[in-house]
BALOBA-1460 file (C-alpha; in Angstrom, 3 decimals):
// residues 407
<rec num="1" residu="m" x="15.647" y="64.091" z="16.664"/>
<rec num="2" residu="q" x="16.872" y="62.932" z="13.272"/>
<rec num="3" residu="q" x="20.461" y="62.868" z="14.586"/>
<rec num="4" residu="k" x="19.391" y="60.606" z="17.499"/>
<rec num="5" residu="s" x="17.638" y="58.277" z="15.060"/>
<rec num="6" residu="t" x="20.743" y="58.127" z="12.877"/>
<rec num="7" residu="l" x="22.972" y="57.332" z="15.855"/>
<rec num="8" residu="a" x="20.581" y="54.625" z="17.046"/>
<rec num="9" residu="s" x="20.445" y="52.955" z="13.631"/>
<rec num="10" residu="r" x="24.217" y="53.128" z="13.307"/>
<rec num="11" residu="k" x="24.654" y="51.585" z="16.767"/>
<rec num="12" residu="k" x="22.331" y="48.719" z="15.791"/>
<rec num="13" residu="a" x="24.139" y="48.180" z="12.498"/>
<rec num="14" residu="y" x="27.509" y="48.071" z="14.266"/>
<rec num="15" residu="f" x="26.535" y="45.590" z="17.000"/>
<rec num="16" residu="f" x="26.841" y="42.355" z="14.995"/>
<rec num="17" residu="p" x="30.141" y="43.353" z="13.302"/>
<rec num="18" residu="l" x="31.535" y="44.175" z="16.751"/>
<rec num="19" residu="v" x="30.554" y="40.703" z="17.992"/>
<rec num="20" residu="m" x="32.131" y="39.067" z="14.923"/>
<rec num="21" residu="v" x="35.410" y="40.951" z="15.207"/>
<rec num="22" residu="t" x="35.583" y="40.199" z="18.939"/>
<rec num="23" residu="t" x="36.016" y="36.479" z="18.104"/>
<rec num="24" residu="l" x="39.328" y="37.401" z="16.451"/>
<rec num="25" residu="f" x="40.624" y="38.831" z="19.716"/>
<rec num="26" residu="f" x="40.099" y="35.435" z="21.350"/>
<rec num="27" residu="m" x="42.036" y="33.601" z="18.627"/>
<rec num="28" residu="w" x="45.116" y="35.803" z="18.655"/>
<rec num="29" residu="g" x="45.144" y="35.755" z="22.455"/>
<rec num="30" residu="l" x="45.524" y="31.983" z="22.203"/>
<rec num="31" residu="a" x="48.305" y="32.282" z="19.618"/>
<rec num="32" residu="i" x="50.291" y="34.791" z="21.692"/>
<rec num="33" residu="s" x="50.041" y="32.888" z="24.984"/>
<rec num="34" residu="m" x="51.174" y="29.656" z="23.311"/>
<rec num="35" residu="l" x="54.514" y="31.392" z="22.688"/>
<rec num="36" residu="d" x="55.229" y="31.537" z="26.409"/>
<rec num="37" residu="v" x="54.925" y="27.759" z="26.684"/>
<rec num="38" residu="l" x="56.938" y="27.160" z="23.513"/>
<rec num="39" residu="n" x="59.711" y="29.380" z="24.871"/>
<rec num="40" residu="k" x="60.458" y="26.978" z="27.747"/>
<rec num="41" residu="h" x="59.515" y="23.876" z="25.757"/>
<rec num="42" residu="f" x="62.122" y="24.552" z="23.070"/>
<rec num="43" residu="q" x="64.766" y="25.169" z="25.747"/>
<rec num="44" residu="d" x="64.182" y="21.655" z="27.064"/>
<rec num="45" residu="v" x="63.476" y="19.715" z="23.862"/>
<rec num="46" residu="l" x="65.756" y="21.453" z="21.365"/>
<rec num="47" residu="a" x="68.428" y="22.433" z="23.921"/>
<rec num="48" residu="v" x="68.419" y="26.138" z="23.030"/>
<rec num="49" residu="s" x="69.590" y="28.787" z="25.507"/>
<rec num="50" residu="k" x="67.305" y="31.370" z="27.106"/>
<rec num="51" residu="g" x="68.699" y="34.001" z="24.784"/>
<rec num="52" residu="q" x="67.950" y="31.806" z="21.756"/>
<rec num="53" residu="s" x="64.474" y="30.937" z="23.023"/>
<rec num="54" residu="g" x="63.709" y="34.669" z="22.955"/>
<rec num="55" residu="l" x="63.702" y="34.272" z="19.161"/>
<rec num="56" residu="v" x="60.265" y="32.673" z="19.563"/>
<rec num="57" residu="q" x="58.892" y="36.099" z="20.467"/>
<rec num="58" residu="f" x="61.202" y="37.751" z="17.934"/>
<rec num="59" residu="a" x="59.731" y="35.689" z="15.060"/>
<rec num="60" residu="v" x="56.127" y="36.611" z="15.871"/>
<rec num="61" residu="y" x="56.495" y="40.202" z="17.027"/>
<rec num="62" residu="g" x="59.059" y="40.907" z="14.315"/>
<rec num="63" residu="a" x="56.403" y="39.908" z="11.789"/>
<rec num="64" residu="y" x="54.173" y="42.605" z="13.276"/>
<rec num="65" residu="f" x="56.815" y="45.208" z="12.499"/>
<rec num="66" residu="l" x="57.272" y="44.026" z="8.909"/>
<rec num="67" residu="m" x="53.600" y="43.494" z="8.074"/>
<rec num="68" residu="a" x="51.805" y="46.358" z="9.806"/>
<rec num="69" residu="l" x="52.337" y="49.020" z="7.120"/>
<rec num="70" residu="p" x="51.667" y="46.676" z="4.167"/>
<rec num="71" residu="a" x="48.546" y="45.532" z="6.012"/>
<rec num="72" residu="g" x="47.428" y="49.132" z="6.434"/>
<rec num="73" residu="y" x="47.940" y="49.856" z="2.732"/>
<rec num="74" residu="f" x="46.072" y="46.653" z="1.858"/>
<rec num="75" residu="m" x="43.076" y="47.676" z="3.953"/>
<rec num="76" residu="r" x="42.969" y="51.212" z="2.636"/>
<rec num="77" residu="r" x="42.752" y="49.693" z="-0.837"/>
<rec num="78" residu="f" x="40.574" y="46.632" z="-0.217"/>
<rec num="79" residu="g" x="38.861" y="47.278" z="3.122"/>
<rec num="80" residu="y" x="38.847" y="45.818" z="6.629"/>
<rec num="81" residu="q" x="37.020" y="42.599" z="5.750"/>
<rec num="82" residu="r" x="39.495" y="41.476" z="3.084"/>
<rec num="83" residu="g" x="42.297" y="42.332" z="5.476"/>
<rec num="84" residu="i" x="40.776" y="40.060" z="8.122"/>
<rec num="85" residu="l" x="40.450" y="37.227" z="5.585"/>
<rec num="86" residu="l" x="44.075" y="37.576" z="4.508"/>
<rec num="87" residu="g" x="45.215" y="37.527" z="8.126"/>
<rec num="88" residu="l" x="43.169" y="34.431" z="8.935"/>
<rec num="89" residu="s" x="44.580" y="32.543" z="5.947"/>
<rec num="90" residu="l" x="48.172" y="33.225" z="7.036"/>
<rec num="91" residu="y" x="47.353" y="32.340" z="10.652"/>
<rec num="92" residu="a" x="45.950" y="28.964" z="9.541"/>
<rec num="93" residu="l" x="48.923" y="28.290" z="7.237"/>
<rec num="94" residu="g" x="51.423" y="28.965" z="10.032"/>
<rec num="95" residu="a" x="49.545" y="26.672" z="12.413"/>
<rec num="96" residu="f" x="49.554" y="23.841" z="9.869"/>
<rec num="97" residu="l" x="53.304" y="24.317" z="9.319"/>
<rec num="98" residu="f" x="53.886" y="23.103" z="12.881"/>
<rec num="99" residu="y" x="53.214" y="19.549" z="11.701"/>
<rec num="100" residu="p" x="56.156" y="19.321" z="9.255"/>
<rec num="101" residu="a" x="58.285" y="21.435" z="11.616"/>
<rec num="102" residu="a" x="57.893" y="18.784" z="14.317"/>
<rec num="103" residu="e" x="58.823" y="16.080" z="11.794"/>
<rec num="104" residu="v" x="61.971" y="17.914" z="10.698"/>
<rec num="105" residu="a" x="62.715" y="18.811" z="14.344"/>
<rec num="106" residu="t" x="64.672" y="22.009" z="13.708"/>
<rec num="107" residu="f" x="64.331" y="25.267" z="15.625"/>
<rec num="108" residu="g" x="64.538" y="27.279" z="12.395"/>
<rec num="109" residu="f" x="61.503" y="25.547" z="10.893"/>
<rec num="110" residu="f" x="59.443" y="26.315" z="13.991"/>
<rec num="111" residu="l" x="60.549" y="29.951" z="13.829"/>
<rec num="112" residu="t" x="59.414" y="30.065" z="10.187"/>
<rec num="113" residu="a" x="55.993" y="28.708" z="11.135"/>
<rec num="114" residu="l" x="55.757" y="31.253" z="13.956"/>
<rec num="115" residu="f" x="56.749" y="34.064" z="11.599"/>
<rec num="116" residu="v" x="53.896" y="33.116" z="9.237"/>
<rec num="117" residu="i" x="51.480" y="33.075" z="12.180"/>
<rec num="118" residu="g" x="52.852" y="36.464" z="13.240"/>
<rec num="119" residu="c" x="52.202" y="37.882" z="9.763"/>
<rec num="120" residu="g" x="48.602" y="36.720" z="9.989"/>
<rec num="121" residu="l" x="48.153" y="38.119" z="13.487"/>
<rec num="122" residu="a" x="49.674" y="41.454" z="12.451"/>
<rec num="123" residu="i" x="47.188" y="41.824" z="9.600"/>
<rec num="124" residu="i" x="44.243" y="40.810" z="11.796"/>
<rec num="125" residu="e" x="45.248" y="43.243" z="14.560"/>
<rec num="126" residu="t" x="45.895" y="46.045" z="12.073"/>
<rec num="127" residu="a" x="42.318" y="45.558" z="10.908"/>
<rec num="128" residu="a" x="40.484" y="44.713" z="14.111"/>
<rec num="129" residu="n" x="41.860" y="47.242" z="16.613"/>
<rec num="130" residu="p" x="41.134" y="50.445" z="14.656"/>
<rec num="131" residu="y" x="37.933" y="48.890" z="13.282"/>
<rec num="132" residu="v" x="36.589" y="48.506" z="16.824"/>
<rec num="133" residu="t" x="37.543" y="52.085" z="17.728"/>
<rec num="134" residu="v" x="35.451" y="53.520" z="14.858"/>
<rec num="135" residu="l" x="32.426" y="51.192" z="15.255"/>
<rec num="136" residu="g" x="30.495" y="53.777" z="17.200"/>
<rec num="137" residu="n" x="30.842" y="57.071" z="19.044"/>
<rec num="138" residu="s" x="34.414" y="58.300" z="19.598"/>
<rec num="139" residu="n" x="33.813" y="58.779" z="23.336"/>
<rec num="140" residu="g" x="33.254" y="55.045" z="23.697"/>
<rec num="141" residu="a" x="36.345" y="53.977" z="21.720"/>
<rec num="142" residu="v" x="38.458" y="53.084" z="24.786"/>
<rec num="143" residu="f" x="35.542" y="51.166" z="26.338"/>
<rec num="144" residu="r" x="34.773" y="49.214" z="23.134"/>
<rec num="145" residu="l" x="38.403" y="48.261" z="22.577"/>
<rec num="146" residu="n" x="38.847" y="47.166" z="26.188"/>
<rec num="147" residu="l" x="35.638" y="45.115" z="25.947"/>
<rec num="148" residu="a" x="36.784" y="43.389" z="22.755"/>
<rec num="149" residu="q" x="40.257" y="42.856" z="24.214"/>
<rec num="150" residu="s" x="38.667" y="41.199" z="27.252"/>
<rec num="151" residu="f" x="37.893" y="38.218" z="25.038"/>
<rec num="152" residu="n" x="41.530" y="38.243" z="23.994"/>
<rec num="153" residu="g" x="42.176" y="37.472" z="27.660"/>
<rec num="154" residu="l" x="40.014" y="34.351" z="27.477"/>
<rec num="155" residu="g" x="42.209" y="33.045" z="24.661"/>
<rec num="156" residu="v" x="45.335" y="33.957" z="26.590"/>
<rec num="157" residu="v" x="44.341" y="31.642" z="29.461"/>
<rec num="158" residu="l" x="44.256" y="28.571" z="27.216"/>
<rec num="159" residu="g" x="47.877" y="28.745" z="25.990"/>
<rec num="160" residu="p" x="49.695" y="27.868" z="29.230"/>
<rec num="161" residu="l" x="46.908" y="25.454" z="30.176"/>
<rec num="162" residu="i" x="47.485" y="23.516" z="26.951"/>
<rec num="163" residu="g" x="51.206" y="23.580" z="27.682"/>
<rec num="164" residu="g" x="50.763" y="22.204" z="31.177"/>
<rec num="165" residu="l" x="48.400" y="19.447" z="30.081"/>
<rec num="166" residu="v" x="49.985" y="18.484" z="26.740"/>
<rec num="167" residu="l" x="53.490" y="19.777" z="26.043"/>
<rec num="168" residu="f" x="55.022" y="19.258" z="29.490"/>
<rec num="169" residu="t" x="53.773" y="15.687" z="29.876"/>
<rec num="170" residu="a" x="55.912" y="14.301" z="27.054"/>
<rec num="171" residu="g" x="58.725" y="11.984" z="28.095"/>
<rec num="172" residu="s" x="61.306" y="11.977" z="25.345"/>
<rec num="173" residu="a" x="62.557" y="14.763" z="23.113"/>
<rec num="174" residu="d" x="60.853" y="13.203" z="20.093"/>
<rec num="175" residu="e" x="57.531" y="12.934" z="21.906"/>
<rec num="176" residu="g" x="57.980" y="16.499" z="23.098"/>
<rec num="177" residu="l" x="58.154" y="17.828" z="19.546"/>
<rec num="178" residu="t" x="55.369" y="15.596" z="18.290"/>
<rec num="179" residu="s" x="53.120" y="16.892" z="21.069"/>
<rec num="180" residu="v" x="52.859" y="20.307" z="19.415"/>
<rec num="181" residu="q" x="51.325" y="18.851" z="16.248"/>
<rec num="182" residu="q" x="47.826" y="18.085" z="17.441"/>
<rec num="183" residu="p" x="47.155" y="21.417" z="19.241"/>
<rec num="184" residu="y" x="48.286" y="23.424" z="16.235"/>
<rec num="185" residu="l" x="46.331" y="21.251" z="13.788"/>
<rec num="186" residu="i" x="43.208" y="21.957" z="15.840"/>
<rec num="187" residu="i" x="44.001" y="25.684" z="15.963"/>
<rec num="188" residu="g" x="44.533" y="25.718" z="12.190"/>
<rec num="189" residu="c" x="41.154" y="24.051" z="11.584"/>
<rec num="190" residu="v" x="39.354" y="26.509" z="13.886"/>
<rec num="191" residu="v" x="40.972" y="29.470" z="12.109"/>
<rec num="192" residu="l" x="39.933" y="28.016" z="8.724"/>
<rec num="193" residu="a" x="36.363" y="27.758" z="10.003"/>
<rec num="194" residu="l" x="36.512" y="31.433" z="11.008"/>
<rec num="195" residu="f" x="37.815" y="32.256" z="7.532"/>
<rec num="196" residu="v" x="34.724" y="30.614" z="6.003"/>
<rec num="197" residu="v" x="32.375" y="32.479" z="8.362"/>
<rec num="198" residu="f" x="33.978" y="35.869" z="7.687"/>
<rec num="199" residu="s" x="33.907" y="35.242" z="3.936"/>
<rec num="200" residu="l" x="30.132" y="34.638" z="4.094"/>
<rec num="201" residu="v" x="29.226" y="37.580" z="6.357"/>
<rec num="202" residu="k" x="29.139" y="41.147" z="5.069"/>
<rec num="203" residu="l" x="30.847" y="43.587" z="7.429"/>
<rec num="204" residu="p" x="30.123" y="47.319" z="7.053"/>
<rec num="205" residu="e" x="33.135" y="49.119" z="5.659"/>
<rec num="206" residu="i" x="34.130" y="52.289" z="7.510"/>
<rec num="207" residu="t" x="35.081" y="54.840" z="4.897"/>
<rec num="208" residu="a" x="37.514" y="57.688" z="5.380"/>
<rec num="209" residu="t" x="34.534" y="60.077" z="5.435"/>
<rec num="210" residu="e" x="32.830" y="58.145" z="8.223"/>
<rec num="211" residu="e" x="36.039" y="57.907" z="10.219"/>
<rec num="212" residu="t" x="36.400" y="61.657" z="10.020"/>
<rec num="213" residu="a" x="32.780" y="62.056" z="11.131"/>
<rec num="214" residu="v" x="33.379" y="59.759" z="14.085"/>
<rec num="215" residu="e" x="36.483" y="61.671" z="15.154"/>
<rec num="216" residu="q" x="35.854" y="65.372" z="14.645"/>
<rec num="217" residu="s" x="39.014" y="67.166" z="15.617"/>
<rec num="218" residu="a" x="40.495" y="70.544" z="14.803"/>
<rec num="219" residu="g" x="43.823" y="68.863" z="14.222"/>
<rec num="220" residu="a" x="42.569" y="65.966" z="12.120"/>
<rec num="221" residu="s" x="44.108" y="67.386" z="8.954"/>
<rec num="222" residu="k" x="47.576" y="67.664" z="10.446"/>
<rec num="223" residu="k" x="50.301" y="65.307" z="9.367"/>
<rec num="224" residu="l" x="50.124" y="62.150" z="11.393"/>
<rec num="225" residu="f" x="53.458" y="62.504" z="13.179"/>
<rec num="226" residu="q" x="52.649" y="66.063" z="14.202"/>
<rec num="227" residu="h" x="50.228" y="64.560" z="16.719"/>
<rec num="228" residu="e" x="52.558" y="64.191" z="19.686"/>
<rec num="229" residu="h" x="50.098" y="62.141" z="21.735"/>
<rec num="230" residu="f" x="50.183" y="59.598" z="18.890"/>
<rec num="231" residu="v" x="53.989" y="59.537" z="18.697"/>
<rec num="232" residu="y" x="54.347" y="59.087" z="22.460"/>
<rec num="233" residu="g" x="51.655" y="56.432" z="22.237"/>
<rec num="234" residu="l" x="53.893" y="54.490" z="19.839"/>
<rec num="235" residu="v" x="56.740" y="54.681" z="22.358"/>
<rec num="236" residu="a" x="54.513" y="53.579" z="25.246"/>
<rec num="237" residu="q" x="53.099" y="50.694" z="23.207"/>
<rec num="238" residu="f" x="56.609" y="49.582" z="22.189"/>
<rec num="239" residu="f" x="57.717" y="49.284" z="25.808"/>
<rec num="240" residu="y" x="54.431" y="47.813" z="27.026"/>
<rec num="241" residu="i" x="54.431" y="44.993" z="24.465"/>
<rec num="242" residu="g" x="58.109" y="44.359" z="25.196"/>
<rec num="243" residu="a" x="57.303" y="44.072" z="28.904"/>
<rec num="244" residu="q" x="54.319" y="41.813" z="28.272"/>
<rec num="245" residu="a" x="56.244" y="39.484" z="25.961"/>
<rec num="246" residu="g" x="59.184" y="39.374" z="28.359"/>
<rec num="247" residu="v" x="57.160" y="38.727" z="31.510"/>
<rec num="248" residu="w" x="55.061" y="36.032" z="29.875"/>
<rec num="249" residu="g" x="57.959" y="34.508" z="27.934"/>
<rec num="250" residu="f" x="60.175" y="34.029" z="30.992"/>
<rec num="251" residu="f" x="57.431" y="33.430" z="33.567"/>
<rec num="252" residu="i" x="57.946" y="29.647" z="33.616"/>
<rec num="253" residu="n" x="61.726" y="30.093" z="33.641"/>
<rec num="254" residu="y" x="61.450" y="32.349" z="36.691"/>
<rec num="255" residu="v" x="59.208" y="29.911" z="38.583"/>
<rec num="256" residu="v" x="61.475" y="26.931" z="37.855"/>
<rec num="257" residu="d" x="64.822" y="28.719" z="38.337"/>
<rec num="258" residu="e" x="64.085" y="30.854" z="41.385"/>
<rec num="259" residu="v" x="61.702" y="28.714" z="43.489"/>
<rec num="260" residu="p" x="62.996" y="25.300" z="44.674"/>
<rec num="261" residu="g" x="60.857" y="22.277" z="43.821"/>
<rec num="262" residu="m" x="58.955" y="23.893" z="40.955"/>
<rec num="263" residu="t" x="58.583" y="22.017" z="37.645"/>
<rec num="264" residu="n" x="57.713" y="23.122" z="34.107"/>
<rec num="265" residu="k" x="54.181" y="21.822" z="34.544"/>
<rec num="266" residu="t" x="53.752" y="23.688" z="37.840"/>
<rec num="267" residu="g" x="55.132" y="26.828" z="36.234"/>
<rec num="268" residu="a" x="52.676" y="26.467" z="33.355"/>
<rec num="269" residu="f" x="49.774" y="26.197" z="35.796"/>
<rec num="270" residu="y" x="50.951" y="29.295" z="37.679"/>
<rec num="271" residu="l" x="51.108" y="31.062" z="34.316"/>
<rec num="272" residu="t" x="47.560" y="29.860" z="33.587"/>
<rec num="273" residu="a" x="46.433" y="31.411" z="36.881"/>
<rec num="274" residu="a" x="48.274" y="34.621" z="35.971"/>
<rec num="275" residu="m" x="46.491" y="34.694" z="32.607"/>
<rec num="276" residu="a" x="43.186" y="34.178" z="34.422"/>
<rec num="277" residu="l" x="44.014" y="37.271" z="36.486"/>
<rec num="278" residu="y" x="44.902" y="39.078" z="33.257"/>
<rec num="279" residu="t" x="41.484" y="38.167" z="31.857"/>
<rec num="280" residu="a" x="39.700" y="39.186" z="35.057"/>
<rec num="281" residu="g" x="41.596" y="42.473" z="34.911"/>
<rec num="282" residu="r" x="40.316" y="43.039" z="31.388"/>
<rec num="283" residu="f" x="36.676" y="42.637" z="32.374"/>
<rec num="284" residu="l" x="37.098" y="44.562" z="35.639"/>
<rec num="285" residu="g" x="39.019" y="47.303" z="33.872"/>
<rec num="286" residu="t" x="36.327" y="47.566" z="31.200"/>
<rec num="287" residu="a" x="33.716" y="47.986" z="33.939"/>
<rec num="288" residu="l" x="35.822" y="50.565" z="35.795"/>
<rec num="289" residu="l" x="36.223" y="52.619" z="32.623"/>
<rec num="290" residu="r" x="32.554" y="53.499" z="32.966"/>
<rec num="291" residu="y" x="33.444" y="55.454" z="36.102"/>
<rec num="292" residu="v" x="37.214" y="56.134" z="36.031"/>
<rec num="293" residu="s" x="39.249" y="58.097" z="33.524"/>
<rec num="294" residu="p" x="41.229" y="55.745" z="31.227"/>
<rec num="295" residu="t" x="44.425" y="57.707" z="31.850"/>
<rec num="296" residu="k" x="44.082" y="57.535" z="35.647"/>
<rec num="297" residu="l" x="43.385" y="53.805" z="35.580"/>
<rec num="298" residu="l" x="46.302" y="53.206" z="33.219"/>
<rec num="299" residu="a" x="48.647" y="55.188" z="35.487"/>
<rec num="300" residu="v" x="47.653" y="53.223" z="38.594"/>
<rec num="301" residu="y" x="48.008" y="49.865" z="36.867"/>
<rec num="302" residu="a" x="51.381" y="50.787" z="35.353"/>
<rec num="303" residu="l" x="52.795" y="51.930" z="38.693"/>
<rec num="304" residu="i" x="51.660" y="48.758" z="40.473"/>
<rec num="305" residu="a" x="53.153" y="46.641" z="37.670"/>
<rec num="306" residu="a" x="56.517" y="48.422" z="37.997"/>
<rec num="307" residu="l" x="56.556" y="47.890" z="41.771"/>
<rec num="308" residu="s" x="55.681" y="44.223" z="41.203"/>
<rec num="309" residu="m" x="58.827" y="43.860" z="39.078"/>
<rec num="310" residu="v" x="60.909" y="45.172" z="41.983"/>
<rec num="311" residu="i" x="59.497" y="42.398" z="44.190"/>
<rec num="312" residu="v" x="60.226" y="39.861" z="41.451"/>
<rec num="313" residu="m" x="63.871" y="40.963" z="41.331"/>
<rec num="314" residu="l" x="64.171" y="40.539" z="45.119"/>
<rec num="315" residu="n" x="63.642" y="36.755" z="44.805"/>
<rec num="316" residu="l" x="61.181" y="36.349" z="47.669"/>
<rec num="317" residu="g" x="59.957" y="32.896" z="46.618"/>
<rec num="318" residu="l" x="56.190" y="32.523" z="46.367"/>
<rec num="319" residu="i" x="55.736" y="36.209" z="47.193"/>
<rec num="320" residu="s" x="57.668" y="37.099" z="44.043"/>
<rec num="321" residu="i" x="55.596" y="34.658" z="41.991"/>
<rec num="322" residu="y" x="52.442" y="36.323" z="43.274"/>
<rec num="323" residu="a" x="53.936" y="39.697" z="42.351"/>
<rec num="324" residu="l" x="54.612" y="38.356" z="38.859"/>
<rec num="325" residu="m" x="50.983" y="37.260" z="38.655"/>
<rec num="326" residu="l" x="49.834" y="40.678" z="39.903"/>
<rec num="327" residu="s" x="51.752" y="42.349" z="37.077"/>
<rec num="328" residu="c" x="49.725" y="40.242" z="34.618"/>
<rec num="329" residu="f" x="46.530" y="41.570" z="36.183"/>
<rec num="330" residu="c" x="47.824" y="45.124" z="35.788"/>
<rec num="331" residu="m" x="48.801" y="44.587" z="32.146"/>
<rec num="332" residu="s" x="45.200" y="43.747" z="31.293"/>
<rec num="333" residu="i" x="44.041" y="47.194" z="30.139"/>
<rec num="334" residu="m" x="47.344" y="48.581" z="28.881"/>
<rec num="335" residu="f" x="47.354" y="47.653" z="25.193"/>
<rec num="336" residu="p" x="43.793" y="48.718" z="24.302"/>
<rec num="337" residu="t" x="43.961" y="51.870" z="26.420"/>
<rec num="338" residu="i" x="47.269" y="53.041" z="24.941"/>
<rec num="339" residu="f" x="45.996" y="52.133" z="21.468"/>
<rec num="340" residu="a" x="42.765" y="54.106" z="21.817"/>
<rec num="341" residu="l" x="44.466" y="57.106" z="23.452"/>
<rec num="342" residu="g" x="47.069" y="57.206" z="20.698"/>
<rec num="343" residu="l" x="44.448" y="57.135" z="17.922"/>
<rec num="344" residu="k" x="42.103" y="59.651" z="19.524"/>
<rec num="345" residu="g" x="41.237" y="62.597" z="17.294"/>
<rec num="346" residu="l" x="43.100" y="61.348" z="14.208"/>
<rec num="347" residu="g" x="40.029" y="61.187" z="11.954"/>
<rec num="348" residu="k" x="40.892" y="60.070" z="8.417"/>
<rec num="349" residu="e" x="44.400" y="59.139" z="9.573"/>
<rec num="350" residu="t" x="43.011" y="56.356" z="11.805"/>
<rec num="351" residu="k" x="43.807" y="53.430" z="9.477"/>
<rec num="352" residu="q" x="47.376" y="54.561" z="8.876"/>
<rec num="353" residu="a" x="47.858" y="55.364" z="12.560"/>
<rec num="354" residu="g" x="46.597" y="51.897" z="13.441"/>
<rec num="355" residu="s" x="49.270" y="50.399" z="11.196"/>
<rec num="356" residu="y" x="52.026" y="52.326" z="12.965"/>
<rec num="357" residu="m" x="50.594" y="51.387" z="16.353"/>
<rec num="358" residu="i" x="50.741" y="47.714" z="15.357"/>
<rec num="359" residu="m" x="54.335" y="48.242" z="14.184"/>
<rec num="360" residu="s" x="55.235" y="49.361" z="17.696"/>
<rec num="361" residu="i" x="54.513" y="45.806" z="18.802"/>
<rec num="362" residu="v" x="58.074" y="45.145" z="17.618"/>
<rec num="363" residu="g" x="58.982" y="45.854" z="21.245"/>
<rec num="364" residu="g" x="57.898" y="42.276" z="21.863"/>
<rec num="365" residu="a" x="60.548" y="41.129" z="19.372"/>
<rec num="366" residu="l" x="63.432" y="43.089" z="20.889"/>
<rec num="367" residu="i" x="63.036" y="43.054" z="24.667"/>
<rec num="368" residu="p" x="62.590" y="39.261" z="25.297"/>
<rec num="369" residu="p" x="65.869" y="38.252" z="23.569"/>
<rec num="370" residu="i" x="67.716" y="40.881" z="25.636"/>
<rec num="371" residu="m" x="66.041" y="39.520" z="28.769"/>
<rec num="372" residu="g" x="67.178" y="36.035" z="27.732"/>
<rec num="373" residu="l" x="70.763" y="37.206" z="27.392"/>
<rec num="374" residu="l" x="70.584" y="38.854" z="30.828"/>
<rec num="375" residu="a" x="69.154" y="35.656" z="32.306"/>
<rec num="376" residu="d" x="71.959" y="33.589" z="30.734"/>
<rec num="377" residu="a" x="74.631" y="36.019" z="31.962"/>
<rec num="378" residu="a" x="73.315" y="36.504" z="35.512"/>
<rec num="379" residu="m" x="70.033" y="35.306" z="37.025"/>
<rec num="380" residu="t" x="66.566" y="35.057" z="35.531"/>
<rec num="381" residu="s" x="65.270" y="37.530" z="38.125"/>
<rec num="382" residu="m" x="67.663" y="40.267" z="36.983"/>
<rec num="383" residu="a" x="66.171" y="40.186" z="33.490"/>
<rec num="384" residu="f" x="62.966" y="41.701" z="34.876"/>
<rec num="385" residu="v" x="64.615" y="45.101" z="35.221"/>
<rec num="386" residu="l" x="63.610" y="45.707" z="31.586"/>
<rec num="387" residu="p" x="59.857" y="45.203" z="32.195"/>
<rec num="388" residu="c" x="60.174" y="47.411" z="35.291"/>
<rec num="389" residu="f" x="61.566" y="50.268" z="33.201"/>
<rec num="390" residu="s" x="58.959" y="49.630" z="30.483"/>
<rec num="391" residu="f" x="56.066" y="49.945" z="32.916"/>
<rec num="392" residu="m" x="57.461" y="53.282" z="34.097"/>
<rec num="393" residu="v" x="57.375" y="54.499" z="30.484"/>
<rec num="394" residu="v" x="53.690" y="53.503" z="30.337"/>
<rec num="395" residu="f" x="53.110" y="55.353" z="33.636"/>
<rec num="396" residu="w" x="54.682" y="58.497" z="32.141"/>
<rec num="397" residu="y" x="52.427" y="58.273" z="29.092"/>
<rec num="398" residu="a" x="49.329" y="57.859" z="31.234"/>
<rec num="399" residu="r" x="50.205" y="60.841" z="33.429"/>
<rec num="400" residu="w" x="51.690" y="63.250" z="30.891"/>
<rec num="401" residu="g" x="52.512" y="61.853" z="27.439"/>
<rec num="402" residu="h" x="48.939" y="61.518" z="26.187"/>
<rec num="403" residu="k" x="48.310" y="65.246" z="26.793"/>
<rec num="404" residu="f" x="50.882" y="66.551" z="24.322"/>
<rec num="405" residu="s" x="49.661" y="67.870" z="21.005"/>
<rec num="406" residu="a" x="51.108" y="70.052" z="18.281"/>
<rec num="407" residu="g" x="48.892" y="73.073" z="18.131"/>
């Protein structure tokens, strides 16, 4: 009876922090989806190649790789809340740097601003993702993370919509660069407002003792990399994020290059619809997780996404665009499900494991530039062989990789 009372009080205490942290998922969804518009925008305005435009993703996702471990150390020393505040401050700074970058009109300056944003996002994700997994019973970790990530999907929809309505309506190259200033100034102000709110609200700190209590496991004392399901989770997350960044980053390119009569603005609106499907998939997937095993759902989605890439490579016009959109729907549950499966049963190692899992996002820095080079050398459609392979890696993890454990 006392145990039930303790669980009920803990659930009540965790509800408001969960709501607060969920707002962060929305904001970094917006930041990530803006990259996919900038990718094509810089090709047109700054005359960079597809391979060079892949550096947009490289700057942000590369920051994840560099900042994840320092962020994890920072939070072990100062706690989740201070980590969130540090991440928000860097996010806002990077957004404000877009104003002088547009004035200077150099690709390198924009990449610097994006790198700063990426550092902020890496710190926020390193804090928020594992924080959500331990804000309650371990059996509900996958559900909670998918629910929080559903609001990430809402932010993701806005990026290409802003691109279609603002960035792709500019006439001259100068106007094209200037058009990025106002959206990023607004984003910077919103992030600053969030910084103020989070600095005034007291979030409960999850201690190492509580994390261990949440995740009781016979193997919790093992060295982190002896947990094979965690190691394979890193691999699966690397390829998933690479596939996501590549599909989204070259979505508009594919629509414009492979379907006659399509424009940048039309491509951006198709991408907006794809992101809407992605968001719908998040909410639907979260609901399905009440009834379907996370691993089974992940396997089905990954297999459908891989088959969608085959249709994309066949260049079937609108059918291939719809297949590309379907893959976005299937990607909806992949990140949070892989993340939660990889961290399951790690106990006091959860914070450190979360840092490594965020580091695996570097896949988004490496795969898009390679896709850009393939697109430059052959056709845009052929570049999607890399996401196809990546989704098969995720399928393997869902079917077999998550089961492995040392001892």
